[in-house]
Residue frames as a rotation matrix with the C-alpha (Angstrom) as fourth column:
MET 1
-0.831 -0.027 -0.555 13.79
-0.493 -0.424 0.760 -19.55
-0.256 0.905 0.339 -2.55
PRO 2
0.220 0.947 0.236 10.40
-0.548 0.320 -0.773 -20.36
-0.807 0.041 0.590 -4.02
VAL 3
-0.249 -0.179 0.952 10.10
0.557 0.778 0.292 -23.08
-0.792 0.603 -0.094 -6.64
VAL 4
-0.417 0.066 -0.907 10.21
-0.638 -0.731 0.240 -21.61
-0.647 0.679 0.347 -10.16
PHE 5
0.276 0.540 0.795 7.81
0.413 0.680 -0.605 -22.97
-0.868 0.496 -0.035 -12.76
ALA 6
-0.490 -0.638 -0.594 9.62
-0.291 -0.522 0.802 -22.54
-0.822 0.566 0.070 -16.06
ASN 7
0.658 0.559 0.505 8.47
0.374 0.339 -0.863 -22.46
-0.654 0.756 0.014 -19.66
ALA 8
0.302 -0.576 0.760 10.10
0.944 0.069 -0.323 -21.50
0.133 0.814 0.565 -22.95
SER 9
0.607 0.006 0.795 10.04
0.209 -0.966 -0.153 -17.79
0.767 0.259 -0.588 -22.12
ASN 10
0.649 -0.353 0.674 11.79
-0.727 -0.549 0.413 -17.92
0.224 -0.758 -0.612 -18.72
PHE 11
0.969 -0.203 -0.139 13.68
0.227 0.956 0.185 -21.23
0.095 -0.211 0.973 -18.87
GLU 12
0.270 -0.952 0.146 17.18
0.540 0.024 -0.841 -19.98
0.797 0.306 0.521 -19.71
GLU 13
-0.154 -0.326 0.933 17.20
-0.499 -0.789 -0.358 -17.31
0.853 -0.521 -0.042 -17.00
SER 14
0.732 0.530 0.429 15.73
-0.636 0.306 0.708 -19.79
0.244 -0.791 0.561 -14.48
ILE 15
0.924 -0.381 -0.042 18.61
0.380 0.898 0.222 -22.26
-0.047 -0.221 0.974 -14.84
ALA 16
0.689 -0.646 0.328 21.44
0.000 -0.452 -0.892 -19.78
0.725 0.615 -0.311 -15.48
LYS 17
-0.129 -0.818 0.560 23.12
-0.611 -0.379 -0.695 -19.51
0.781 -0.432 -0.451 -12.09
GLY 18
-0.198 -0.070 0.978 24.03
-0.964 0.195 -0.181 -21.56
-0.178 -0.978 -0.106 -9.08
THR 19
-0.994 -0.063 0.091 23.00
-0.061 0.998 0.024 -25.13
-0.092 0.019 -0.996 -8.35
VAL 20
-0.252 0.945 -0.209 19.62
-0.967 -0.254 0.017 -26.04
-0.037 0.207 0.978 -9.83
ILE 21
-0.741 0.262 0.618 17.50
0.196 0.965 -0.174 -29.15
-0.642 -0.008 -0.767 -9.45
LEU 22
-0.583 0.525 -0.620 15.49
-0.813 -0.392 0.431 -29.25
-0.017 0.755 0.655 -12.67
ASP 23
-0.640 0.472 0.607 12.34
0.056 0.816 -0.575 -31.38
-0.767 -0.334 -0.548 -12.45
PHE 24
-0.726 0.500 -0.471 10.40
-0.584 -0.087 0.807 -32.41
0.363 0.861 0.356 -15.54
TYR 25
-0.837 0.501 0.220 6.94
0.104 0.540 -0.835 -33.48
-0.537 -0.676 -0.504 -14.34
ALA 26
-0.641 0.763 0.075 3.27
-0.073 -0.158 0.985 -33.85
0.764 0.626 0.157 -15.24
ASP 27
-0.402 0.566 0.720 0.19
-0.903 -0.372 -0.212 -33.24
0.148 -0.736 0.661 -13.10
TRP 28
0.614 0.734 -0.289 -1.14
-0.708 0.675 0.208 -36.76
0.348 0.077 0.934 -13.81
CYS 29
0.049 -0.737 -0.674 2.10
-0.110 0.667 -0.737 -38.50
0.993 0.110 -0.049 -12.73
ALA 30
0.900 0.380 -0.215 1.85
0.132 0.232 0.964 -40.11
0.416 -0.896 0.158 -9.25
PRO 31
0.244 -0.863 -0.442 5.63
0.970 0.210 0.126 -40.20
-0.016 -0.459 0.888 -8.55
CYS 32
-0.464 -0.349 0.814 5.78
0.465 -0.878 -0.112 -36.55
0.754 0.326 0.570 -9.67
ARG 33
0.428 0.708 0.561 3.11
-0.218 -0.522 0.825 -35.67
0.877 -0.475 -0.069 -7.12
MET 34
0.814 -0.193 -0.548 5.12
0.564 0.488 0.666 -37.52
0.139 -0.851 0.506 -4.46
ILE 35
-0.140 -0.986 -0.085 8.35
0.989 -0.136 -0.055 -35.66
0.043 -0.091 0.995 -5.16
GLY 36
0.130 0.272 0.954 6.70
0.432 -0.881 0.192 -32.23
0.892 0.387 -0.232 -5.53
PRO 37
0.941 0.263 0.213 6.44
-0.063 -0.482 0.874 -31.48
0.332 -0.836 -0.437 -1.79
VAL 38
0.544 -0.824 -0.158 9.99
0.729 0.370 0.575 -32.78
-0.415 -0.428 0.803 -1.26
LEU 39
-0.224 -0.623 0.750 11.31
0.897 -0.433 -0.092 -30.34
0.382 0.652 0.655 -3.85
GLU 40
0.494 0.461 0.737 9.33
0.120 -0.876 0.467 -27.51
0.861 -0.142 -0.488 -2.24
GLN 41
0.962 -0.181 -0.207 10.95
0.214 0.024 0.976 -28.32
-0.172 -0.983 0.062 1.13
ILE 42
0.112 -0.975 0.191 14.41
0.963 0.153 0.220 -28.37
-0.244 0.159 0.957 -0.47
SER 43
-0.054 -0.066 0.996 13.72
0.630 -0.776 -0.017 -25.00
0.775 0.627 0.084 -2.08
GLU 44
0.764 0.451 0.462 12.59
-0.060 -0.663 0.746 -23.48
0.643 -0.598 -0.479 1.23
GLU 45
0.946 -0.319 -0.052 15.35
0.133 0.236 0.963 -24.99
-0.295 -0.918 0.266 3.38
ASN 46
0.107 -0.958 0.265 18.41
0.793 0.243 0.558 -24.60
-0.599 0.150 0.786 1.14
SER 47
0.656 0.156 -0.739 19.35
-0.110 -0.948 -0.298 -21.12
-0.747 0.276 -0.605 -0.04
ASP 48
-0.318 -0.883 -0.346 22.14
-0.596 -0.098 0.797 -22.58
-0.738 0.459 -0.495 -2.20
ILE 49
-0.856 0.102 0.506 19.86
0.391 0.768 0.506 -24.85
-0.337 0.632 -0.698 -4.27
TYR 50
-0.498 0.716 -0.489 17.28
-0.786 -0.611 -0.095 -23.56
-0.366 0.337 0.867 -6.73
VAL 51
-0.536 0.422 0.731 14.37
0.399 0.890 -0.222 -25.76
-0.744 0.172 -0.646 -7.79
VAL 52
-0.530 0.349 -0.773 12.98
-0.776 -0.567 0.276 -25.31
-0.341 0.746 0.571 -11.29
LYS 53
-0.343 0.522 0.781 9.98
0.228 0.853 -0.470 -27.34
-0.912 0.017 -0.411 -12.49
VAL 54
-0.709 0.136 -0.692 8.90
-0.689 -0.347 0.637 -27.85
-0.154 0.928 0.340 -16.10
ASN 55
0.130 0.840 0.526 5.51
-0.343 0.536 -0.771 -29.35
-0.930 -0.081 0.358 -16.99
VAL 56
-0.774 -0.538 0.334 6.20
0.074 0.448 0.891 -31.76
-0.629 0.714 -0.307 -19.86
ASP 57
-0.075 0.833 0.548 2.62
0.905 0.288 -0.313 -31.58
-0.418 0.472 -0.776 -21.18
GLU 58
0.839 0.425 -0.340 2.88
0.312 -0.887 -0.340 -27.80
-0.446 0.179 -0.877 -21.61
ASN 59
0.489 -0.767 -0.415 6.57
-0.762 -0.607 0.224 -27.65
-0.424 0.207 -0.882 -22.64
MET 60
0.892 -0.068 0.447 7.28
0.201 0.945 -0.257 -30.57
-0.405 0.319 0.857 -24.95
GLU 61
0.753 -0.641 0.150 10.08
-0.019 -0.248 -0.969 -28.72
0.658 0.726 -0.199 -26.71
LEU 62
0.173 -0.695 0.698 12.03
-0.947 -0.312 -0.075 -28.35
0.270 -0.648 -0.712 -23.44
ALA 63
0.522 0.074 0.850 11.40
-0.468 0.857 0.213 -32.00
-0.713 -0.509 0.482 -22.56
ASN 64
0.956 -0.175 0.237 12.67
0.295 0.561 -0.773 -33.01
0.002 0.809 0.588 -26.00
GLN 65
0.553 -0.783 0.283 15.71
-0.499 -0.584 -0.640 -30.76
0.667 0.213 -0.714 -25.64
TYR 66
-0.117 -0.566 0.816 16.65
-0.989 0.141 -0.044 -32.68
-0.090 -0.812 -0.577 -22.47
ALA 67
-0.475 -0.050 -0.879 15.69
-0.475 0.855 0.207 -36.06
0.741 0.516 -0.430 -24.01
VAL 68
-0.555 0.379 0.741 13.16
-0.741 0.179 -0.647 -36.73
-0.378 -0.908 0.181 -21.26
ARG 69
-0.619 0.309 -0.722 11.71
-0.338 0.725 0.600 -40.24
0.709 0.615 -0.345 -21.72
GLY 70
-0.004 0.608 -0.794 10.22
0.730 0.544 0.413 -40.85
0.683 -0.578 -0.446 -18.26
ILE 71
-0.213 -0.001 0.977 9.06
-0.407 -0.909 -0.090 -38.63
0.889 -0.416 0.193 -15.43
PRO 72
0.935 -0.194 -0.295 9.87
-0.138 -0.970 0.200 -37.37
-0.325 -0.146 -0.934 -12.96
ALA 73
0.460 -0.849 0.262 13.14
0.749 0.212 -0.628 -36.64
0.478 0.485 0.733 -14.75
LEU 74
0.919 -0.174 -0.353 15.59
0.156 -0.661 0.734 -34.85
-0.361 -0.730 -0.581 -12.49
PHE 75
0.397 -0.824 0.405 18.68
0.608 -0.095 -0.789 -32.96
0.688 0.559 0.463 -13.57
VAL 76
0.512 -0.367 -0.777 21.32
0.553 -0.551 0.625 -31.13
-0.657 -0.750 -0.079 -11.56
LEU 77
0.562 -0.340 0.754 22.64
0.589 -0.475 -0.654 -28.05
0.580 0.812 -0.066 -13.31
LYS 78
0.228 -0.566 -0.792 25.59
0.706 -0.464 0.535 -25.95
-0.670 -0.681 0.294 -12.20
GLU 79
-0.378 -0.316 -0.870 25.81
-0.175 -0.899 0.402 -22.50
-0.909 0.304 0.285 -13.79
GLY 80
0.256 0.663 -0.703 23.36
-0.825 -0.230 -0.516 -23.64
-0.504 0.712 0.489 -16.48
LYS 81
-0.279 -0.446 -0.850 25.20
-0.818 0.574 -0.033 -26.85
0.503 0.686 -0.525 -17.44
THR 82
0.804 0.590 -0.073 23.84
-0.496 0.734 0.464 -30.36
0.327 -0.337 0.883 -16.76
VAL 83
-0.294 -0.933 0.209 26.15
-0.903 0.199 -0.381 -32.26
0.313 -0.301 -0.901 -14.41
ALA 84
-0.965 0.043 0.258 23.88
-0.064 0.918 -0.392 -35.15
-0.253 -0.395 -0.883 -13.37
GLN 85
-0.279 0.933 -0.228 20.54
-0.911 -0.182 0.370 -36.70
0.304 0.311 0.900 -14.23
ARG 86
-0.995 0.095 0.030 18.23
0.082 0.950 -0.303 -39.49
-0.057 -0.299 -0.953 -13.07
ALA 87
-0.343 0.939 -0.018 14.61
-0.415 -0.134 0.900 -40.50
0.843 0.316 0.436 -13.15
GLY 88
0.087 0.542 -0.836 12.23
0.506 0.698 0.506 -41.33
0.858 -0.467 -0.214 -10.34
PHE 89
0.862 0.379 0.336 11.60
-0.116 -0.499 0.859 -40.46
0.493 -0.780 -0.386 -6.72
MET 90
-0.280 -0.899 -0.337 14.40
0.438 0.192 -0.878 -39.70
0.854 -0.394 0.340 -4.26
PRO 91
0.486 0.389 -0.783 14.12
0.873 -0.171 0.457 -38.87
0.044 -0.905 -0.423 -0.54
LYS 92
0.984 0.029 0.174 14.88
0.032 -0.999 -0.010 -35.28
0.173 0.015 -0.985 0.44
ASP 93
0.571 -0.819 0.046 18.28
-0.330 -0.179 0.927 -35.87
-0.751 -0.545 -0.373 2.06
ALA 94
0.020 -0.545 0.838 19.46
0.650 0.644 0.403 -37.97
-0.760 0.537 0.367 -0.88
LEU 95
0.621 0.291 0.728 18.31
0.763 -0.437 -0.477 -35.29
0.179 0.851 -0.493 -3.35
VAL 96
0.956 -0.292 -0.016 20.15
-0.272 -0.908 0.319 -32.52
-0.108 -0.301 -0.947 -1.48
GLU 97
0.259 -0.909 0.326 23.33
-0.111 0.307 0.945 -34.59
-0.960 -0.281 -0.022 -1.26
TRP 98
0.169 -0.114 0.979 23.06
0.875 0.475 -0.096 -35.54
-0.454 0.873 0.180 -4.95
ALA 99
0.853 0.239 0.463 22.63
0.450 -0.787 -0.423 -31.89
0.263 0.569 -0.779 -5.98
ARG 100
0.840 -0.542 -0.011 25.49
-0.437 -0.689 0.578 -30.61
-0.321 -0.481 -0.816 -3.86
ASN 101
0.083 -0.868 0.489 27.96
-0.210 0.464 0.860 -33.34
-0.974 -0.174 -0.144 -4.83
ALA 102
0.730 0.244 0.638 27.16
0.508 0.431 -0.746 -33.59
-0.457 0.869 0.190 -8.55
């Protein structure tokens, strides 16, 4: 599955089904740039995990809705409901395990 870049118009449908890793990021954020390729690999290698990215600079209302205070802010959603959250970089294997076991 390709990574989905969400905004206010497609956000709800982007997170609605399955297991989703939701990443709030900004282009200027160094840790966000580090985790970006990891999330792309997860998206390509795991058909059961969707990756949805939200740019906080362009979508402040969504960031506020999720009470994002630091980035990268990562959430695991199952069927549209938040089941886990954390901030900062994680290695690929740890991210996949976290998403599946949340």
